[in-house]
C-alpha positions in Angstrom: 0.2 0.0 -0.1 2.1 3.2 -0.8 2.6 5.9 2.0 4.6 9.1 2.0 8.4 8.4 2.9 8.7 11.9 4.6 6.3 10.9 7.4 7.1 13.5 10.4 8.9 12.1 13.2 6.4 12.7 16.1 4.1 10.7 13.6 5.6 7.8 13.5 6.3 7.3 17.1 2.3 7.9 17.4 2.3 5.2 14.6 4.3 2.7 16.4 1.6 3.3 19.3 -1.5 2.6 16.6 0.2 -0.8 15.4 0.4 -1.7 19.0 -3.1 -0.9 20.1 -4.7 -2.4 16.3 -2.9 -5.6 16.8 -3.9 -6.1 20.6 -7.5 -5.6 19.4 -7.0 -8.4 16.7 -6.1 -10.2 19.6 -9.3 -9.5 21.3 -11.4 -9.9 18.7 -12.0 -6.2 17.8 -12.6 -6.0 14.5 -12.7 -2.1 14.1 -11.9 0.8 15.7 -12.6 4.4 15.4 -10.3 7.1 15.8 -11.7 8.2 19.3 -11.5 5.2 20.3 -8.0 5.2 19.3 -7.4 8.8 20.7 -9.2 8.5 23.8 -7.2 5.2 24.7 -3.6 6.7 23.6 -4.3 10.4 24.8 -4.8 12.2 21.2 -7.6 13.9 19.5 -9.4 12.6 17.0 -8.3 15.0 14.1 -4.4 14.1 15.2 -5.6 10.4 14.5 -6.5 10.9 11.0 -4.2 13.0 10.3 -1.8 10.7 11.0 -3.6 8.2 8.9 -3.5 9.7 5.9 -0.1 10.1 5.8 0.1 6.1 5.1 -3.6 7.0 2.9 -5.5 4.9 5.4 -9.1 5.7 5.5 -12.0 4.4 7.9 -15.2 3.5 6.8 -18.5 5.3 7.5 -19.9 4.4 11.1 -17.9 1.7 11.8 -14.1 3.4 12.0 -11.3 1.6 10.9 -10.4 -1.9 9.9 -8.2 -3.3 12.8 -6.7 -6.0 10.5 -6.3 -3.2 7.8 -4.7 -0.8 9.9 -2.3 -3.3 11.2 -1.3 -4.5 7.7 -0.7 -0.9 6.4 1.1 0.2 9.6 3.0 -3.0 9.4 4.2 -2.3 6.1 4.4 1.6 6.6 7.0 1.1 9.8 9.2 -1.7 7.8 7.9 -4.0 10.5 6.7 -6.6 7.7 10.5 -8.0 7.3 12.9 -9.6 9.8 15.4 -6.9 10.4 18.9 -8.8 11.4 20.3 -7.1 14.1 23.5 -7.0 16.5 24.3 -5.7 20.1 27.7 -3.9 20.8 28.5 -4.2 24.7 27.4 -7.2 26.9 26.9 -5.4 30.1 23.5 -5.9 32.8 21.9 -4.1 29.6 23.3 -5.5 26.5 22.5 -9.1 28.1 19.3 -8.5 28.8 18.3 -6.8 25.4 20.3 -10.1 23.7 17.6 -12.6 25.4 14.7 -10.6 24.8 12.4 -12.5 23.0 9.9 -10.1 22.2 12.6 -8.4 19.7 12.1 -11.6 17.5 8.4 -11.6 17.4 8.1 -7.8 16.6 10.7 -8.7 13.4 13.7 -8.0 15.4 16.4 -10.9 14.9 19.2 -10.1 17.0 21.6 -12.6 16.1 25.3 -11.8 17.2 26.7 -9.9 20.5 30.3 -8.1 20.5 32.5 -6.9 22.9 36.0 -5.8 23.1 36.7 -7.0 27.0 38.9 -9.9 26.0 37.0 -12.1 29.2 33.9 -11.9 28.0 34.7 -12.6 24.7 34.1 -16.4 24.1 31.3 -16.2 26.8 27.7 -16.8 26.0 24.5 -15.0 26.1 21.6 -17.3 25.7 22.6 -19.2 22.7 25.1 -16.6 21.2 28.6 -16.0 22.0 30.2 -13.0 22.8 32.7 -12.2 19.9 35.3 -9.6 19.6 35.0 -6.2 17.7 38.0 -7.6 15.3 35.2 -10.0 13.8 33.0 -7.4 13.5 33.0 -6.6 9.9 32.9 -10.2 8.6 29.7 -10.6 10.8 28.0 -8.1 9.4 28.9 -8.6 5.2 28.5 -12.9 5.8 25.1 -12.3 7.9 23.5 -9.3 5.9 23.1 -7.4 9.0 21.1 -3.8 9.2 20.7 -2.5 12.6 23.6 -2.1 15.6 22.2 -1.6 19.0 24.4 0.7 21.1 24.6 -0.7 24.7 28.1 0.6 26.0 28.8 3.2 28.6 28.6 7.0 26.5 32.2 6.8 26.7 32.5 4.1 24.7 29.6 5.0 22.4 31.3 7.2 19.7 34.0 4.7 19.2 31.6 1.6 18.9 29.2 3.7 16.5 32.1 4.7 14.4 33.0 0.7 14.1 29.7 -0.6 13.3 29.1 2.1 10.2 32.7 1.1 8.9 31.4 -2.6 9.2 28.2 -1.5 6.8 25.5 -1.4 9.1 22.8 1.1 8.2 21.1 2.2 11.3 22.0 2.3 14.9 19.6 2.1 17.9 22.0 3.9 20.6 21.1 3.5 24.6 23.7 5.7 25.9 23.3 8.6 27.5 25.3 10.9 24.9 24.7 12.5 20.9 27.0 10.4 18.4 27.8 11.5 15.2 27.7 9.9 12.0 27.0 10.0 8.2 24.2 11.3 6.8 22.8 8.1 5.0 22.9 6.2 8.4 19.8 6.3 10.8 19.9 6.8 14.3 17.4 6.7 16.6 18.1 7.2 20.4 16.5 5.9 23.5 17.2 7.7 26.2 15.9 5.9 29.5 17.3 8.5 31.9 15.9 11.5 30.0 12.5 9.4 30.0 12.8 9.1 33.7 13.3 12.7 34.4 10.4 13.7 31.9 8.5 11.5 34.5 10.0 12.7 37.4 8.8 16.2 36.1 5.4 14.8 35.5 5.0 13.8 39.2 6.3 16.9 40.8 3.5 18.9 38.7 0.9 17.1 40.1 2.3 17.3 43.0 2.4 20.9 43.5 
């Protein structure tokens, strides 16, 4: 189904929420959902929902709303979730280990098939079914296994170097879990997932409620 490849970032973020909710509705046997239903569940306005879905050229049916199955299909395609993304984790600390063993990633289309660390004490050990490999093997592994995504689970001081290694190895997308900014070439997609920043937002929201 056609869609606009220049969807605004905030709309893309909301679409991930629409997809998760539509999938849940399908699992519960719900065939239809209205824009007001989506809006109420996700804390949005109906007009925002309709405007977001216009980017993927998906419209509802009068008096019924949106087909949940159709919504799942079009959003899955628009977000690139209709294919398997081969991924690797850089950094085998507590966070890296948890990510590598998280089964939900595979169910959502993200196949973590390698873990890497430059600590010789960790190389050769196992994280679940995966053996920790040295970063010297990174380029060969990425090429032979057609890896597209690198997940940075390293300390902030090591994030830029690890990102450089992943870019040089040939990945095309980075999920940055470190608390620092990383610089990459323009043809590399980067998404920052800042847990600490999100907690700070939450602490502010709680403080505001208490005042």
